[in-house]
C-alpha positions as CSV (number, residue, x, y, z in Angstrom):
1,M,0.0,0.0,0.0
2,E,1.3,3.4,-0.9
3,K,2.1,5.7,2.0
4,Y,1.3,9.3,1.4
5,K,3.6,12.0,2.9
6,I,2.1,14.6,5.2
7,I,3.8,17.4,3.3
8,G,4.6,17.0,-0.3
9,T,3.5,17.6,-3.9
10,D,1.1,14.6,-4.2
11,L,-2.2,15.5,-5.8
12,K,-4.2,13.8,-3.1
13,N,-2.4,15.8,-0.5
14,K,-3.2,19.0,-2.3
15,Q,-6.8,18.1,-2.5
16,A,-6.9,17.4,1.3
17,I,-5.3,20.7,2.0
18,V,-7.9,22.6,-0.1
19,V,-10.7,20.7,1.6
20,L,-9.3,21.7,5.1
21,I,-9.0,25.3,4.0
22,C,-12.6,25.3,2.7
23,M,-13.8,23.7,5.9
24,W,-12.1,26.4,8.0
25,A,-13.4,29.2,5.9
26,S,-17.0,27.9,6.0
27,S,-16.7,27.7,9.8
28,L,-16.2,31.4,9.9
29,F,-19.6,32.0,8.2
30,A,-21.2,29.2,10.2
31,Q,-20.3,31.2,13.4
32,Q,-21.9,34.3,11.9
33,W,-18.8,36.3,12.8
34,D,-19.4,35.6,16.6
35,W,-15.7,35.1,16.9
36,W,-15.1,38.8,16.1
37,P,-14.0,40.4,19.4
38,L,-16.3,43.4,19.7
39,T,-16.3,43.3,23.5
40,I,-13.6,44.4,25.8
41,N,-14.9,42.6,28.9
42,D,-18.2,41.3,30.3
43,T,-19.6,44.6,31.3
44,T,-22.9,45.9,29.8
45,P,-22.5,48.6,27.2
46,G,-23.3,52.0,28.3
47,A,-23.3,55.6,27.2
48,D,-20.0,57.6,26.8
49,T,-19.3,59.6,29.9
50,I,-16.6,62.0,31.2
51,Q,-16.0,61.6,34.9
52,Y,-14.0,63.4,37.5
53,H,-12.0,61.9,40.4
54,A,-10.2,63.7,43.2
55,Y,-8.6,62.6,46.4
56,V,-6.5,63.8,49.3
57,S,-4.5,61.5,51.6
58,V,-2.2,61.9,54.6
59,L,0.3,59.3,55.9
60,A,2.3,59.2,59.2
61,S,4.4,56.5,60.6
62,S,7.2,55.7,63.0
63,G,10.6,54.4,62.0
64,N,12.8,55.7,59.1
65,K,10.4,54.7,56.3
66,A,6.7,54.3,55.7
67,P,5.5,50.7,56.2
68,F,6.3,48.6,53.2
69,L,2.7,47.5,52.3
70,L,1.5,51.1,52.5
71,R,3.8,52.1,49.6
72,A,4.3,48.9,47.6
73,N,2.4,48.6,44.3
74,Q,0.9,52.1,44.5
75,H,2.3,53.3,41.2
76,G,4.8,55.4,43.1
77,N,2.2,57.6,44.7
78,I,3.1,56.8,48.3
79,A,6.5,58.2,49.3
80,Q,9.0,56.1,51.3
81,T,9.4,58.9,53.9
82,P,7.6,58.5,57.3
83,Y,5.4,61.5,56.6
84,S,3.7,62.4,53.4
85,S,0.5,63.7,51.8
86,N,-1.1,63.7,48.4
87,F,-3.5,65.9,46.5
88,S,-4.9,64.8,43.2
89,A,-7.5,65.7,40.6
90,A,-8.4,63.8,37.4
91,V,-10.7,64.0,34.4
92,I,-11.4,60.5,33.0
93,K,-13.3,59.2,30.0
94,P,-13.6,55.4,30.5
95,A,-14.3,52.8,27.7
96,T,-18.0,52.4,28.4
97,C,-19.1,51.3,24.9
98,P,-17.3,48.0,24.3
99,T,-19.6,46.6,21.6
100,R,-18.8,49.2,19.0
101,W,-16.3,48.4,16.3
102,W,-14.1,51.2,17.9
103,D,-13.8,52.7,21.3
104,Y,-11.6,55.1,23.1
105,D,-10.7,56.4,26.6
106,F,-8.4,58.9,28.1
107,A,-7.3,60.3,31.4
108,V,-5.6,63.4,32.8
109,Q,-4.6,63.2,36.4
110,L,-2.4,65.7,38.1
111,T,-1.0,64.9,41.6
112,G,0.9,67.0,44.1
113,Q,2.9,65.3,46.9
114,T,4.6,66.5,50.0
115,N,7.0,64.2,51.9
116,T,8.9,64.8,55.1
117,D,12.0,62.9,56.3
118,P,13.0,63.9,59.8
119,K,16.4,62.3,59.4
120,R,17.4,62.4,55.8
121,H,20.9,61.1,55.2
122,W,23.4,62.6,52.7
123,G,26.5,60.5,53.0
124,D,27.5,60.5,56.7
125,N,25.7,63.7,57.3
126,I,22.1,64.0,58.6
127,I,19.9,66.9,57.4
128,Y,17.1,67.4,59.9
129,P,14.3,67.7,58.8
130,T,13.8,67.7,55.1
131,T,10.4,68.4,53.3
132,M,10.0,68.1,49.6
133,I,7.0,69.2,47.4
134,T,6.6,67.7,44.0
135,G,4.0,67.6,41.2
136,Y,3.6,65.1,38.5
137,F,1.1,63.5,36.1
138,E,-0.3,60.4,37.7
139,Q,-2.0,59.7,34.4
140,L,-1.9,61.4,31.0
141,Y,-2.9,59.1,28.2
142,A,-5.2,58.4,25.3
143,H,-6.3,55.0,24.1
144,T,-8.3,53.8,21.2
145,R,-9.4,50.4,20.0
146,L,-10.0,49.8,16.2
147,Y,-11.7,46.4,16.0
148,V,-9.0,44.3,17.7
149,V,-6.0,46.7,17.6
150,D,-5.3,48.8,20.7
151,I,-3.2,52.0,20.5
152,T,-2.1,53.6,23.7
153,A,0.0,56.8,24.0
154,G,1.1,58.6,27.2
155,I,1.5,57.9,30.9
156,K,-0.6,54.9,31.7
157,P,0.1,52.1,34.2
158,M,1.6,48.9,32.8
159,V,0.5,45.8,34.8
160,Y,0.9,42.4,33.2
161,G,0.3,38.9,34.5
162,S,-2.5,36.8,36.0
163,Q,-2.0,38.0,39.5
164,S,-4.7,40.0,41.3
165,R,-4.4,43.7,41.0
166,R,-5.2,44.3,44.8
167,L,-4.1,41.1,46.4
168,S,-0.6,40.3,45.1
169,M,3.0,41.0,45.8
170,G,3.3,42.0,42.2
171,G,4.3,40.6,38.8
172,L,8.0,40.0,38.0
173,L,8.2,42.4,35.1
174,F,5.6,45.3,35.4
175,S,3.9,45.3,38.8
176,G,2.5,48.7,39.3
177,N,5.0,49.6,41.9
178,A,6.7,52.5,40.1
179,H,5.4,55.6,38.4
180,P,3.8,54.8,35.0
181,I,6.3,55.0,32.2
182,P,5.6,57.3,29.2
183,R,5.1,55.0,26.2
184,I,3.4,54.1,22.9
185,T,1.9,50.6,22.7
186,I,0.3,49.0,19.7
187,G,-1.2,45.5,19.8
188,I,-4.0,43.4,21.2
189,E,-4.0,44.1,24.9
190,D,-6.7,41.6,26.0
191,Y,-7.3,38.0,24.8
192,I,-9.5,37.7,21.7
193,P,-10.8,34.6,20.0
194,F,-8.8,33.4,17.0
195,P,-10.9,33.3,13.8
196,G,-12.6,30.1,13.0
197,L,-11.9,28.2,16.1
198,F,-15.2,28.7,17.8
199,G,-13.8,30.8,20.7
200,Y,-11.7,27.9,22.1
201,F,-8.3,29.4,21.1
202,E,-7.4,33.0,22.0
203,I,-4.4,35.3,21.4
204,K,-3.0,38.6,22.4
205,G,0.3,40.5,21.8
206,G,1.8,43.9,21.4
207,I,4.9,46.1,21.3
208,T,5.9,49.1,23.4
209,Y,8.3,52.0,22.9
210,G,8.9,53.9,26.1
211,W,11.0,56.6,27.7
212,L,12.8,56.3,31.0
213,S,13.7,59.6,32.6
214,E,17.2,60.3,33.9
215,Q,16.2,59.9,37.5
216,D,15.8,56.2,37.2
217,T,19.4,55.6,36.2
218,Y,21.2,57.5,38.9
219,V,22.7,55.8,41.9
220,Y,24.6,57.9,44.4
221,E,27.2,55.3,45.3
222,S,28.1,54.7,41.7
223,N,28.8,58.3,40.7
224,I,27.2,57.4,37.3
225,F,24.5,59.4,35.6
226,V,22.7,58.1,32.5
227,D,20.0,60.1,30.7
228,D,17.7,59.6,27.7
229,V,17.2,55.9,28.3
230,K,14.7,54.0,26.2
231,L,12.3,51.1,27.0
232,H,11.5,48.2,24.7
233,H,8.8,45.7,25.5
234,K,7.0,43.1,23.5
235,F,4.7,40.3,24.5
236,I,2.6,37.4,23.1
237,G,-0.1,35.3,24.8
238,L,-1.9,32.1,23.9
239,R,-4.9,30.8,25.8
240,V,-6.7,27.5,25.2
241,G,-10.2,26.7,26.4
242,G,-12.0,30.0,25.8
243,R,-15.7,29.2,26.5
244,L,-14.9,26.1,28.5
245,P,-14.8,26.3,32.3
246,V,-11.1,25.4,32.3
247,T,-8.5,27.5,30.4
248,L,-4.7,27.3,30.1
249,A,-2.7,30.4,29.1
250,Y,0.9,31.0,28.3
251,E,2.5,34.4,28.0
252,M,6.0,35.5,27.0
253,H,7.3,39.0,27.8
254,H,10.6,40.5,26.7
255,A,11.7,44.0,27.9
256,A,15.0,45.9,27.7
257,Q,16.5,49.2,28.8
258,W,18.7,50.5,26.0
259,G,20.3,53.6,24.6
260,G,21.0,56.7,26.6
261,Y,24.2,58.7,27.4
262,K,26.5,58.2,30.3
263,Q,28.1,61.2,32.0
264,P,30.0,61.8,35.3
265,L,27.9,63.2,38.1
266,Y,27.4,67.0,37.8
267,S,29.5,67.2,34.7
268,G,26.7,67.9,32.2
269,E,28.9,66.4,29.5
270,R,27.8,63.2,27.7
271,V,30.9,61.1,27.5
272,V,29.6,57.7,26.4
273,D,26.9,57.0,23.8
274,Y,25.2,53.7,24.6
275,G,23.7,53.4,21.1
276,N,20.6,55.4,20.1
277,T,20.1,54.7,16.4
278,F,17.5,52.6,14.6
279,A,20.2,49.9,14.1
280,D,20.7,49.8,17.8
281,F,17.0,49.4,18.3
282,L,17.0,46.4,15.9
283,N,19.7,44.8,18.0
284,V,17.6,45.2,21.1
285,F,14.4,44.0,19.4
286,L,16.1,40.9,18.0
287,F,18.1,40.2,21.1
288,R,21.4,40.6,19.2
289,S,24.8,41.6,20.3
290,G,26.0,45.1,19.6
291,G,26.7,48.4,21.4
292,I,30.1,49.5,22.8
293,S,30.6,47.5,25.9
294,M,32.3,44.1,26.0
295,S,29.2,42.6,27.7
296,D,26.8,43.8,25.0
297,Q,29.1,42.6,22.2
298,L,29.3,39.1,23.8
299,N,25.6,38.8,24.8
300,A,22.9,41.2,23.7
301,Q,22.8,45.0,23.5
302,G,21.0,46.7,26.4
303,N,19.7,45.5,29.7
304,H,17.3,42.6,28.9
305,I,14.8,41.0,31.2
306,G,12.1,38.5,30.4
307,V,9.2,36.8,32.1
308,Q,7.2,33.7,31.1
309,E,3.9,32.8,32.7
310,L,1.6,29.7,32.8
311,A,-1.9,30.2,34.2
312,L,-4.6,27.6,34.8
313,T,-8.0,29.0,35.5
314,Y,-11.3,27.3,36.5
315,K,-14.6,29.3,36.3
316,Q,-17.9,28.0,37.4
317,H,-21.0,30.1,38.2
318,D,-19.8,32.6,40.9
319,W,-16.4,31.0,41.5
320,Q,-13.0,31.4,39.9
321,V,-9.8,29.6,40.9
322,R,-6.5,30.5,39.2
323,A,-3.1,29.0,39.7
324,Y,-0.2,30.7,38.0
325,W,3.6,30.6,37.7
326,Q,5.9,33.3,36.5
327,S,9.6,32.6,35.7
328,I,12.2,35.3,35.2
329,F,15.3,35.3,33.1
330,E,18.0,37.9,32.1
331,D,19.9,35.7,29.7
332,M,19.5,32.2,28.3
333,S,19.4,30.6,31.7
334,A,15.7,30.1,31.3
335,A,15.5,29.0,27.7
336,F,12.0,27.6,27.5
337,I,9.1,27.9,29.9
338,G,11.5,28.2,32.8
339,F,13.1,24.8,32.3
340,G,16.6,26.2,32.5
341,M,19.4,26.7,35.0
342,N,17.2,29.0,37.2
343,A,14.1,26.8,37.1
344,A,13.9,27.0,40.9
345,D,13.3,30.8,40.7
346,G,9.9,32.3,40.1
347,L,6.5,33.4,41.5
348,W,3.9,30.8,42.3
349,G,0.4,31.9,43.1
350,L,-3.1,30.8,43.8
351,N,-6.1,33.2,43.7
352,I,-9.7,32.3,44.5
353,Q,-12.6,34.7,43.8
354,Q,-16.3,34.1,44.6
355,K,-19.5,36.1,44.8
356,Q,-21.7,33.9,47.0
357,W,-20.4,35.2,50.4
358,P,-19.5,38.9,50.5
359,F,-17.6,38.7,53.7
360,I,-14.6,37.1,51.9
361,N,-14.8,37.5,48.2
362,E,-11.1,37.0,47.2
363,L,-8.1,35.1,48.6
364,T,-4.5,34.9,47.4
365,Y,-1.4,33.0,48.4
366,E,1.9,33.6,46.6
367,F,5.5,32.3,47.0
368,L,8.5,34.0,45.5
369,N,12.0,32.6,45.2
370,T,14.9,34.2,43.4
371,T,17.8,32.6,45.4
372,S,19.0,30.3,42.5
373,Q,19.9,32.8,39.8
374,S,21.5,29.9,37.8
375,G,24.0,29.3,40.6
376,P,26.9,31.4,42.2
377,I,29.4,30.9,39.3
378,H,29.2,33.1,36.2
379,D,32.5,32.2,34.6
380,K,35.6,30.2,35.5
381,D,38.9,29.8,33.7
382,G,37.6,31.7,30.7
383,L,34.4,29.6,30.4
384,V,31.0,31.2,30.8
385,F,28.5,29.2,32.9
386,A,25.8,31.9,32.8
387,G,25.3,32.0,36.6
388,R,24.8,35.0,38.9
389,D,21.8,36.3,36.9
390,S,21.5,39.3,39.3
391,Y,17.9,40.1,38.5
392,Y,17.1,43.8,38.0
393,H,20.9,44.6,38.1
394,N,23.0,46.0,35.3
395,S,26.5,47.6,35.2
396,A,25.6,50.0,32.3
397,Y,22.5,51.2,34.1
398,P,23.4,51.3,37.7
399,A,19.9,51.7,39.1
400,G,18.8,48.6,37.2
401,W,15.1,47.8,36.6
402,T,13.8,51.0,38.4
403,Y,12.0,54.2,37.5
404,Y,12.2,57.3,39.7
405,G,13.9,55.2,42.3
406,A,11.2,52.5,42.5
407,I,11.4,48.9,41.3
408,I,9.4,48.5,38.1
409,G,8.9,44.7,38.8
410,N,8.2,42.9,42.0
411,P,9.0,45.3,44.9
412,Y,10.2,42.4,47.1
413,I,13.2,42.1,44.8
414,Q,15.5,45.0,45.6
415,V,18.6,46.4,43.9
416,K,20.7,45.5,47.0
417,N,18.7,42.3,47.8
418,S,18.0,40.4,44.6
419,R,18.1,37.0,46.2
420,V,14.9,36.7,48.2
421,R,12.4,34.1,49.4
422,A,9.0,35.5,50.3
423,H,5.5,34.4,51.3
424,F,2.4,36.4,50.8
425,V,-1.2,35.9,51.8
426,G,-4.1,38.3,51.4
427,F,-7.9,38.4,51.4
428,S,-10.7,40.9,50.9
429,G,-14.4,41.3,51.3
430,D,-17.4,43.4,52.2
431,I,-18.9,43.6,55.7
432,Y,-22.1,45.6,55.8
433,G,-20.9,48.1,53.2
434,F,-17.4,48.3,54.6
435,K,-14.9,47.1,52.0
436,Y,-11.6,45.7,53.4
437,R,-8.4,44.0,52.5
438,A,-5.9,42.3,54.8
439,I,-2.4,41.3,53.8
440,A,0.5,39.6,55.5
441,S,3.9,38.8,54.1
442,Y,7.3,37.5,55.2
443,V,10.6,37.8,53.3
444,D,14.1,36.5,53.7
445,N,16.8,38.6,51.9
446,Y,20.1,37.0,51.0
447,G,21.8,39.9,49.3
448,V,23.4,39.4,45.9
449,Y,26.0,37.0,44.4
450,Q,28.2,39.8,43.1
451,N,28.8,43.5,43.3
452,V,27.6,44.6,39.9
453,V,28.4,48.2,40.4
454,P,32.0,48.9,41.8
455,D,32.2,50.5,45.3
456,F,28.4,49.9,45.7
457,T,27.5,48.8,49.3
458,Y,25.2,45.8,49.0
459,D,23.1,44.5,51.9
460,R,23.5,41.0,53.3
461,Y,20.9,38.9,55.1
462,S,17.8,40.6,56.4
463,N,14.2,39.8,56.9
464,N,10.9,41.6,57.2
465,T,7.3,40.8,58.3
466,S,4.7,43.2,56.9
467,L,1.1,43.6,57.9
468,L,-1.7,45.7,56.4
469,L,-5.4,46.2,57.1
470,E,-7.4,48.7,54.9
471,V,-11.0,49.6,55.3
472,S,-13.1,51.9,53.0
473,R,-16.7,53.0,52.7
474,Q,-18.6,55.4,50.6
475,F,-21.2,57.6,52.4
476,E,-23.9,59.0,50.2
477,K,-25.1,61.4,52.9
478,A,-21.6,62.9,53.0
479,W,-21.7,64.2,49.4
480,G,-20.8,60.7,48.2
481,L,-17.3,60.8,49.7
482,E,-15.3,57.6,50.1
483,F,-13.2,57.3,53.2
484,S,-10.3,54.9,53.4
485,V,-8.3,54.1,56.5
486,A,-5.2,51.8,56.5
487,L,-3.0,50.6,59.3
488,A,0.3,48.8,58.5
489,G,3.5,47.8,60.2
490,D,7.0,46.2,59.6
491,I,8.9,43.9,61.9
492,G,12.4,42.8,61.1
493,T,15.9,43.9,60.1
494,Q,15.3,45.0,56.5
495,Y,13.3,48.2,57.3
496,G,13.4,48.1,61.1
497,N,10.3,48.1,63.3
498,S,7.7,50.6,62.3
499,F,4.0,51.3,62.5
500,G,1.8,53.7,60.6
501,G,-1.3,54.5,58.7
502,Y,-3.0,56.8,56.3
503,L,-6.4,58.5,55.7
504,R,-7.7,59.0,52.2
505,I,-10.8,60.9,51.2
506,A,-11.9,60.5,47.6
507,K,-14.8,61.8,45.4
508,T,-15.9,60.5,42.0
509,G,-18.6,62.0,39.9
510,L,-20.1,62.6,36.5
511,I,-19.2,65.6,34.4
512,T,-21.2,64.8,31.3
513,A,-22.8,61.9,29.4
514,Y,-23.3,61.8,25.6
């Protein structure tokens, strides 16, 4: 009996291929274009509105810094100092009509901040006290969706991953811990069904070009100043299951700091060009060698960081259970889905949401480990073993994966403490109109394998236990104001023992509807 090849020039094979194509094309019409993603989410379409939002907050605490959980993953809006206050006003147009073939939204939010440090250190000297007043755009962006393509320009938070937005220690790449980065993003931001597969196979992906200000690349101990640094980020996601109760998703994210100009502190003279041309961008995009440093020529141009995620989700009626795993890599140590030299490192999480009992509607547990980093040996006798991954670190960009002094990724991973092991648990609910969330975390810090920046003082072992309880309620009789009160504390050697809290008063309303 003749055996036909799967791929070849045989006539019968050509006929089979044509039949398969026709079957797929006919399935598109059979579905009556239901696969076309004309919805952003499960919300009911409404009228276009322009809203306003304003808030004022005050924070006070003991110790040298505000409690960790009060300031972590707050988009850089809570200062590290023990005393601070915020005043903010915003005009927001949300995406309230998701069923149209196009939609748009925008936001303009200006925030003023005061922070007071009673014992601010400058080298060995203490300046007492120090108060700073700053103003910045918390949001300033416009976004549109044309069928399935999203286009975003401006200052808008970047948060990726399957973790909860309110109950999580934060994703490994973009967590919402730092100020939003000015950017232009083009792609498919949310999962959409792939044509002709009846909604059981979904995709997303995009590319970002961003600008990192000079503040994020300055470290006092290094005496190095780098300005005009760029951000590159691209991602792709695949999800299988779609309409089924169980779905499995895989996402790959690749980001890089690149370009910029190095100069000595206070000199004002750009002495080193890190590569800012289109050819340099192509090297970064394709993960190719280039640039001027020996490291970039041997590896890849720029400071690269990547994250892969697997997420398994079960939805049934009012319940959702999600298990997820994020793996991190800064070279080829994690070549495929984390099965590399640093396979022990990553973020493991379990999130449960339900709507039957309001007292506890969400629960999260997460475990973070970054102690492996592909081992303690990077090279020996001229041979490269690709160890000492040193997450978030880079010699060309001394502040590493930070923006305005805050970690862009997971805030438990610090520049001076990249080898950590942390546990996180949090839950939230609604008790007679009082919404709350409670969080507890514990972290062991083991310093770093190597001093990436010369003469930089790195921390060694430390630990910290953090606690947070936040309660909020909206009072219609008080002009619809929402009051939020939070209490938090730290215990341990990382930040010292401290206790503090904040009060926040917010007001949201409608400007117009059309």
